N, C-alpha and C positions, 0 to 999 in steps of 0.2 A: 473610785466608782465602783462595786461590785457586780463585776457581771456574770449572769450566768451562761452557758450555752448549750441548749437543749438540742438534740439530734442523733443523725449517724454516727458511727464509729465502725468504719471498715476497714479492710485490706484488700487491693490491688493486686493481684498476681496475672503477669503482662508477657504472652508467650508470643512468640517469633514461628510462621513455619515457611519457609524459602520456596514450597512451591505454591501452586493454584488449587483452591478450595473444588474449584469448577472438574477440574479434571479426574479428581476420583471418585466420581458421582458417578456409579452407573443408569443408562438409560432407563429406564423402566425396574430399574431396583429401587426407588425411593421409598419404596412402600415399608420395605426392609432394610433398613439404615445401618450400618455399623463399619464406622471411621476411626481410623486410629493416625492422629499424626504425630508426626517428629519433628517437637521445637528444636529451632537453635540455641534460642537463649532463653532466659525467665528474668523477670524483673517482677521484685515483691515492693510494691509501695505503700506506704502509710495514706489513709483517706479516711472517707465520711467526711459531711460537709460540717457537722458542728469539730470534731477533732481537728478538721482544715482551718476551720474560722479561730477556733480557742489556741492553737498552735501559731496564726498571726500574732492575735493580741497578745500572746507571751513575748513573741517579739520583740511587741513594742513594748516590753517593759511592765505591763500589765499582767497580775496573777489572776486570768480568767477563770472561775467555776465548769469543769466540763460534765453535760450531766446526761448519760447515755445507758446503754445494757450494752452488756459485751460479753464475752467466753471466758473459759479458764487460762485460755488462751493468748490473752491478752498484757501479760509480762512486762515482757522486752517494748513492745508500744507505748504501755505505763510508763516505763521509765524515761522511753525519748520524748512523753510532751510533758514529763516531771523536769525533765533538764530544760525544758525549753520553755518553765516557767506558767505552766497549767496543774491547776489543782482538780487532782483527777477521786480526789476521797467522795464524790457524789455518782460517779461509775459504779451501775450496778452488774456482778458480777453473774452467770448466769453458772446453775450447775450441771446444767444438761446440755447446753446449747456452743459454740462457736461460735466467733466473733463474725459480723454476718462482714461476707468475700464477694469479691467480683473478679471473675476468674476467665481470661479471653484469650481469644488466640487469633494471630490477625497474617496474614497471605501475603503474597508480593503483591497483588492489587491492591491492597488493601480493605480486601472483602476479610468480616469476621464471623467468629464464633463465640457467643461469651452464656454465659449463666451469671447470675445475681442470687447469691445465698442470704437469704436477710437472716437468718441463726438466733442470737440471742437477742438481735433489734424487738422482736416479738415480745419480747417483755419488759418494754419501754415503759406502757404504759402503766407500770406496776411501782413506775417513779412517782414519788409525792412532795412535789416543791416544797411542802411546810417546813420540813426538819431544816432543808439549808435557809430558808429565809428567816427560819429562828434564829441561825448564829449570829452572836455578837455582830454589831454593822448592819444586819438586814441584806435584803437586798435592792440593788435600786435598777437593774435593766435586768429583764430574761430576754435572749434573743431565743426563740422555738422556729426552730431547723426544721429540716425536712426528716423524717423519723417514719414511726409506724403512725400511720393516721391517728389512731384511739392515744397513742400520746400524745399527740400534739395537740388534742382536743381537751385531754385534762392537764395539760401547762397552762393552756391559753385560758382555762376557767378558774384553773389555782393562783392563778397570777387577777383576774376579775375578783377573786372572794380575797385573796390576802392583800389587793390596792397593790400593787406592784408592777410598776413601770413594765410592759412589754413590744418586743418588735416582732413582727411577720415575717418568715422568709418562705412562703409554701412552696416555691418553685417546684422541683420536677413530681411532687407528691400531687400537684391541681388536677392530674388526671386520675385518680383514686380518688377523689372526695366528690360529696353530692353537695347540693346545692346549700343546704343548712349549714352543713359544714366547712365551707367555704365562705362561707357569710360570717360564720361566728370565728375562722382563726383572722378574718381580717379586722373585725370590728371594734373599736380600742386600742389599736396599734399605733404608740407613739410612732413605730418608721414601721412600712412597706416596703419591703424589699422586692423585685423582680427584674426579669428581663425583659426585655421587648417585644418575645413572643408568647411570654407566659401572663405578663400584658392583656392584652389580646383574650387570652385563653380564662384569665378572672373573669374580666366584663361575661365573657359569653357565657361561663358556669355558674356564675354567680346571681344574674340576671340583674346586675346593677350596672348603670352606664360608667362613664369615669368620672362624674361629678358628683354621683351618689356615691362611690368608691371613698373618693374624698372628702368626702364631709364625713367618714369616720372613721377616717383615721389624721393623725398630726401633719406625716408628710408621706407622698410617696416615690420612694426614688427607684428608676427604669434607668436599668443599663442597658445599653447598644454597640456593646462591644468594640472596635476603632472608630466607632461615632461617638463615643462618648457617654456621658448622663447627664440624663433629665430628673427635675426635680417638679413636682407641684404639691400645693397647699391648698384646702378647699377656702383660703383666704386669698384666692386669688396671685399667690406667689409661683411665677412660675421661672427656673432657671437652667438652664443649659452651660454643661461645661465640657471640653474637648478631653478625650481621651490623651493619656501619656504614651507619646510613641516610645515602641518598643523596638530597641537595635534588632533584635530576629525571634520571629516566633518559634521558641521549640518544643511547645507542650501547653496548650489551653485550659488542661485541666485541671481546678482549684483557682483559677485567675476569680470568677468569681467571688469566692468565698474569701480572696486575698482581699479584695474592696469592701464585703463588709466589715473586715477584720481593721483595715486601716481606718475609714469610717467611724465605728465604734470605739477605736480607739480615739480619736479625735474626740469624738462628745463626751468621752470619758474626762478629756481635759479641760471640757467645760467650751467647746470652740461649737460653732452654728453648721450649718450644712455647708454656706459657700466656703467655710476652710476644712471641714470633715469630708468630703466628697474628692476634692482634689488630693488628700493624701491616701483615700482610697485606691482612687488612679495611678498613684503614684508604684502602692504597696503592689494592685494589679501586675503593673509593666515589669515588675521584680517577677511574681508567680510565671508569669509568660516566656522569661527568657530561663526560667532552669527545669529540669524534666523531673516531675512529680512534685504533688500538690504544697510538702512540706519541707523543698530543700534551696527553695530560695534565700539569699543572703542577708536583705532587707537592713545593710547598713543604715545606721542614720544621716551621714555623711551621704550616699547617692540617695537615698529618696530626700532629702532637701534639695539637693543640686536636680535634681529631676521637679519636683515642686514648682519650683524659683523658675525654671526655665520653660514651662511649660502654663502657669497661672502668675508670674510675675514677685517681685522681691516683695511685694507688701505681705502675701498670701506665708511665701518662706520664712518673712521676720515673725510671723506669728507663730510658726509650729519650730522654729527654730532653735530654743529653750528645752523642748520634748526630745527632741529627733539627735541634738549633741550629746544629749545623756547617752543614746545607746551605743554610740562608738561606729 
């Protein structure tokens, strides 16, 4: 199955300040603020929703096509992704802007000062999926993940024009969409992914109630963190899945992206959601136990053990032939 993942590609620069931000603020002087914090450490992590999902699919033995916009500073990141099975041939490289970057400093009270630089992501709408769809084998599915809103709209429209199935994952960009844009992005989606908060936001923003949204998508998959996953269809199917227990939550960043990667991997192997959701939950648990959204191991043996322990031998037996090939 040929899958294209469209959306953000970014790097996170995370620093730790050993003091308290509040102790550096001078009462009455906030109108002319000029502060500098000496950080103890710096972690540079690879991220971006599309890149995280593509990485997860690559770890599952697939070769997803990553579609997004980056800067000329992308070379090392590109090598990393390609080493992990991702096709980056359809990533646009800007001649003038850097790859999107999130810079955040955290103090000892867990207060944060952060800046997000969209950078080359602003050029994502210049990417046309027509060329990728025209390659030998075509495209079986496009996941439209968070990106510059105009890029998300263009990709969704192009899928409709080309007759290519798509999945909608508007997530954190919902707050920037108009009612008409939100409606366009979900209408006709084979899969709609949101978390529980985003599900409520989507109904409010679109002006459609839950059943109206369900009538416009193949299935709506809502993640509830430690409370698991719920899936519904307009046909009346309602299924709930427990979360896969995690030994210790080290870093929640990227867990939702890992879930989507596991789910899409299983569907690409021909499985229905009752098998795809368990694999997504297992991969999310792996991501929760690692620092950084692309540093989990995801061995086939571990994933199979997690799936079997949580969902039973029958589900595990279905996935075993594919997971055992991962090593």
